[in-house]
N, C-alpha and C positions, 0 to 999 in steps of 0.2 A: 752547718758544715760538720760532717762526722770526723772522728779522729783519724781515720785512714786517709781521708781527703786532705786533712790538715797536715799530716805527716808527709804526704807526697808533695804538697805545696811547699812546705818548708824545705824539703830536700831539694826540690827544683830551684827554689829561690836561692838556696845556699850555693848551688852550682852556678846559678846565673851571676851572683855577685863575685864568686871566687874565680870565675872563668878568666878574668883579666889580670890575675896576679902575676907579677914579675914579667909583664909584657914589654918587650923592647920596642923601640921606635922602628916602624917599617915604612915602606913606600906609601905615599898618600893615595896611589892608584890601586892599592890592594883591594880585590873584590870583597864585598861584605860577607859573603858566605865563607870565603877563604879566611878572612879575618876571624870570624867566630870559630871556625874549625881550628885554626892555629892557636888562638888564645885559650880555647877550652883544653886542648892537649897540654899546653904549658901549665895551666892551672891545676890539672889533675896530677901532674908531676910534682908541683909545688906542695899540694895537699899531702901526697904520699911521703914526701921528704921532710916536711916541717913537723917535728914532734909536738911543738906547742899548739899548732893548728889541730893536729890529730887529738890532742888532749883537751881541746875546747878552751884554750887560753884566750879569754875574751879580749884582753888588752892587746895581745899579739895580733889577733884577727882584726881588731879595729885599726891597728896600725897599718896592716897590709891593705885593708880595704880603702882607707883614707889615702894612702900613698899611691896605690896601684890602680884602683878601680875608678875613682872619681874623675881622673883626667880623661877617661874614655866614655864618659856620659855627658850629654848635653843637659847639665843639671839645672840651668836656669829654665829651660823649656819644660823639664819635668816638674819643677816647682810651680811655674805659672799655670801649667795645665792642671795640676792637682788643686790649686787654689781656685781656678775657674774664672768666671767673669769679674769677680772682685779684685783680681790682680790688676786690672786696668785702673782701679781707683786707689790702689795702694801707693803710699808715698815711697820715695827711694829708701828711707830708713826701714819702713815696714817690709819692703821687698828684701832688703838685706837680711833682716832678722828672720823672715820666713824661710829664705834659702838656707841660712845657717842652721836653724832648728830642724828643718825638714831633712837636711843632710845628716845631722846627728841621729834623728829618728830612724832613718833608713839603715845607717851603719850599725847602730846598736840593736835594732830589731832583728836583723838578719845575721849579725856576727855570731851569735850563739848557734844559729842554724847551720852555719858553715862547717861546724865540726861534724855534721852528719854526712858531709860529702866524701864518703869513703867507698872504695870498691865500686866506683861508677864507670860506666862506659856510655858513649854517646854516638849519635849519627846525625849528620846534617842533611836535610832533605834538599833535592834539587831546587835551585833558586829560580823563581818565576819573576823575572824583571827585564826591562829593556835596558840597553847599555847607557842610555841618557837619563834614567830614572834618578831622582834626587832623594827619594825615600823608598825603602824596601822593607820587606819582612823576611827574616831568615828563620826558618822553622827547623827545630831540632827535636830529638827524642832522647831522653835520659833514661838509662836503665841501671838498676841497682837493687835496692830492697823493694820488694813488692812489685806492683805493676809498673810498666813504663810510664814516664811522665812527659807530656808534651810541653815544650818550652820554646816560645817564639820570641824573637827580638825585632823590634821596630827600630831601624837605623835611618839616619839622615846623613847626606854628604855635605860636610861643612867646608867653606872656602877659607882662604887667608891663613893666618897663623894657626898652627895646629890642625891644618886641613886634613880631611880624611873622613871615614865613616865613624859616627858616634851613636851610641844607643840612647834612645829617649823614651822607651817604654818596653815593658816585658809582659808576656802573656803566659800565665801558668794555668794549664788545664782549662783554657777558655776564658780566664779572668785576667783582664789587663790591670796591671799594678797601679798606674796613674789614675785610672777611672775609679778604682776601689778607694783610693785616698780622697779623690774628689768628692765622692759621696759622703765620706766621714767629715771632711773639712766643711762642706756646705752646711751641714747641720750646726757645726760650731759657729760659722760665720752668721747664719741666720739668727742664732740665739744670742751671740755675744759680740759680733763684729770681728774685723780683722785683728784688733788688739786682743780680743778674747781668744781667738785661735792661736795667736802667738803665745799667750799665757798658758793655754792648754798644752801646747807643744813643749814649752819650757818645763812644765811640771811633769809631763810624761817622760821627758828625757832624764830629768833628775831621778825619777823613780826607777827607770831602767838602769841608770848608772849605779844607783844604790844596790839594786838587785844583783848586778853583775859583779859588784865589789865584795859580796858576801862570800866567805870561804866555803868550798864544797864540803859537804858532810861525808863522813866515812873514815 
């Protein structure tokens, strides 16, 4: 992956995670493309107004992501899909720890990238879905620095408490986020088992936390 591709991917992922900031509760029958359109607009307004986010304050970004983003993701599905077939053999305690560490990994990995989400504009492509579809893909195009970035959202319609459309996967420049992690996790599981994957995630999260805690130079 060249640097230009990486920068574009980080920028798009930053926008994807920040798009749900300060999202109020709306009707459960809101169309998925309308949902993405509304939340993206609200997110860009938040980014422009929040000086801490603009300055790359990781603690502030983590707080916002944890509070505002996670409720709009089907996080259990994302984790189970990333772990793959081994999820079925995981104990309840292992599942709990995997979800917790995977959540921290996502938040900290992309919190720093969120500060890049400046001076962006976006467009939502026409939705190709039937009215009774339970899973859809909303395709968007992010423009800002450099070439436009394709960013797609896979959503599912959830029933019951918290009913509505929730994101369970993201596609950046043709690469699905969950599948990328599944490939990485499979190597860890094959070599060290589920407990080994958990240990690796714990260590990675500690390293990321230590790095983000270091004062900026200058």
